[in-house]
N, C-alpha and C positions, 0 to 999 in steps of 0.2 A: 531663797533658803531654795537650796537642791535636796530635788527631792532624793527618795531612796531608789536601790534596783527595781526592789517590791514595785515600788508607786507607777514609777517607770513602765514596768513589767505588763503592769494589769493596766492601765492608762493613756499609755501610749502608743502602747503595740497589741494587746489583748482585744484593745478597741477593734481595729483592718483585721480582726482574723475571724472574728464573729462578723464582723460586717461582709467579708470573703466570702463566710461560708453558707450565711444565711443567702446573698446572691444568687451565688455560683453552687449552693447545696439546692434549692430551688425549684432555678432555672432546668438544672438535671432529673429532677427528678419529675417535673411536668412533661419533660423531654421519655422518662425510660419508661414511669409508669405514672402512666397516671391512669391506670384501675385505682390507685392505691391514692389518690389526687381528689379525700372527703374529708365530710367532719366526725361518719362513724356513730354516730345516732343511736345512743340506745332507748328510745322514746318510746318505742316499741316489746320493749323488752319492759319497762315500767315505769308511769310515768312519775304518781310519783309527787315528791318535789323539785322534780326537771322542770314544772312548767317555773317556778317560783325562782328557787335558784340561775335559772339559764338567763333569761331576763333581767336580774340584779345583776346579776353578774353582766353580760354585753351592756345594759345600759351603765354602766361603771365602769369597766376598760376602757369602752370608747370615746365615751368622755376624757378621761382620767389620758388617752393616747394620744387625740390631739390634742390633751392641753399641752402637753408635753411638748410634745410639734413644735410645735406654736409657741411655746413661754419660750423653752431653749433654745431651737432657732432662729429667734428677730431679732435683730437688732440691736440696742440698746436704744442708738440714737436714732432708732422708727415711731417709736413708744416714747421716750420721755417728756413729748413738745403734749403727751395727751396725759400721759399719768405718773409715778416718780414709783423708784426703785422698789420702797417702803409698801406703795400702795398697793403694787401689782405681788407687790407678797404674800401683802393680807390679802388680797382677792382669793392667790392660788390656792394657800390655808386654809381658806373659808371654802371656796367649792369646790380643791380635790376633795377636802377631809368629808366636805355629805358624800359626793360620789363612792371617794374611796370607800368607806363605811358601806354603803351602797353594791362597791361590789366582793368587800371582802364578807360582806353577811352573803351572797349570792355566792362565792368559789368552797365556803365550808362549806355551803349546803350538799351541792354537786360534787363533792371530798368523804364530807360523811353517805352519803348512797353512791358511790363510786367503790367505798372500803368495807360499808358495813350493809348494804344489801346484797348478798352470795348470790344469785339472779344477775347482779351487775359486775361484780367480785369478778366470779368463774369466765365473763367472759370478753373482760378489760386485757389490754393489754401489760407487758410494765410502762411503754415510754405516756399511755393513759395516767394512770397513777403521778410518776412525776413527775408530769407535767404540769398538772392539777399541785402538786404539793407545793413545787416553783412560786408557782404563781399564786398561795395563801402564801407561803411568805414575805414574793415579793409586795402583796399590798397591808401585808403587818408591817415589813420594812418604811415603805412609804407611811403610815399612820403614821409612823414608831420618829419620826419624821418629823410630824407640826409644833408638837413641844422646844425640841430644838429651835425648831426653823425662832417663837413666840421670842427667848433669850435676844434674837439681833434683828429688829426691826426694821432695822433700815433697808431692808435688801442688797445686802454686798454681799450675802454668800453664796444670797439668788442669783447676783451679775454674774459672778465667779465662776460658778454653774455651767452658766450659761454656754458661757467667754469658751468654756473646758469643751464644748456641746460645739463650738461653733470650729475654734479653728480643731479639730477634727476632725469632723466632713470636707473644712475645707483645705487641709493638706498644711497646716497650720503647725511652729514646732511653738513652743510654750506651752502648750496650756495643764502637763503634770502638773508648774509650779502652779497655776490658783486652786490645786487643792491639800496644800500645804497647811490652811487652817480648819478642812472640812472631817468631821468628825465620823470614827466607823459608823456611825450610821449609816449615815449617807455615802459615802462609803463602798457598805453593803449595800444600801441600793441599787444604784449605781453598779457594781459588778454582779449581780442577781440580774436587772437589766440583763445588757450586754448580755449574757449566759443565756438567757432565752432566747436577744435573736440568733445565739447560735444552735438550740437545737433545733430551732422553728422546723426548716425541713425538716427535721423522724419525728414528726413528729403529724399529730391531726392540725396544727395551727394553719401548718399551708393550704386550707382554705379560704383564709384570712385575705388571700390572694385573690379566690374567684368572687368574694365580694366586693371589693370593688369594683374589680373587672365589670359587678354587674351596674353599678353608677353608666355603665356606655349603655344597658339595653334601654333609663329611659330615651336617654338622648337619637336613638334608633329610626331608618327610614319608615318609610307607613311600607304598609304591608300592599299590593294591591292583591283582593278577594274574589274572586268570579264565585259568586251569591249562583243557584241552580233556579230559582224562582226568576230570571229575570227579561219569562217572560207574561208573566201578570202587570197589571195597571200597576203605576205605582204608587197606586193609594191599596193597593189590596195583596203586596206583597209579604204579605206580613201573616198571610192565606195561606194555610195549607194548601197544594192542587189539587183535587177532588180526579181519585182514576181511571181511566176511562172507562163502559163500560165493555163488558168483554162479548166480541160480535160472534153468533150462532149461525152456525149456517146448516142448511136441509142438503143435503143427496140423498136425492129417490135411490135407490137398489137399485142392478138390474135383477133379471132372473139368467139361474141359475143354464149355465151349457149344459146340455146332455149331449154323454156319447154317440156318434155316426158309425156305422155296425158295415163297413164296406163287404156290399157282393159280392161273390168270385162268377165268372163264371161257366165254369164247371163244379157251382155250386150246390 
């Protein structure tokens, strides 16, 4: 079945536009606008529901990101000896549904806080609100795919979606044809996910790069630190050294010198 021109545009060419802007835009922003490379936290304005919302959102989205990356980009032949496609789909539905609910609750709390807390709303940029709306819709669409996936537990649709993603990243043709039987909810979920990559470099999401870079901090070489108490014995280095006693020097004052008046011969 030949795909329509709209499917060819959205799922054949649009992914490469999003990936190009995602990579090149992130590089240009880091090179030109490093002072804007931050998460713009609003914690100082008011904590409130931020703690619950932020923790639930990050736990959910990090698990889903890793799960989608591994699940979509791992070839079927690698995991087939260990787990069938149907069981893998069932595992993805259960785990993805659990963490999807956690992330959806978290993003709902963050969006409500951003929209209905006046102090935070007036300090928010349009991109902050737009990003939260996109993420909220993406979580909602992801949860909506679970009932549809339950109607075909053979794993065939999941294999087709994964094969499409693998063909895209490896620059192979024929990926769009695999989406012919995919429902509109799946396609909307995929399309919105690619759009988030498209807007990534222009939002606060760029701090995600710093999060991945921070992993290297755990493997950094040790720093050599010179102690300020190296002269103390080994067992006494935890004791602060006492200050030396002040030295008092006594100086005897000399008697004052009286002026001498010289008399001339004719005085």
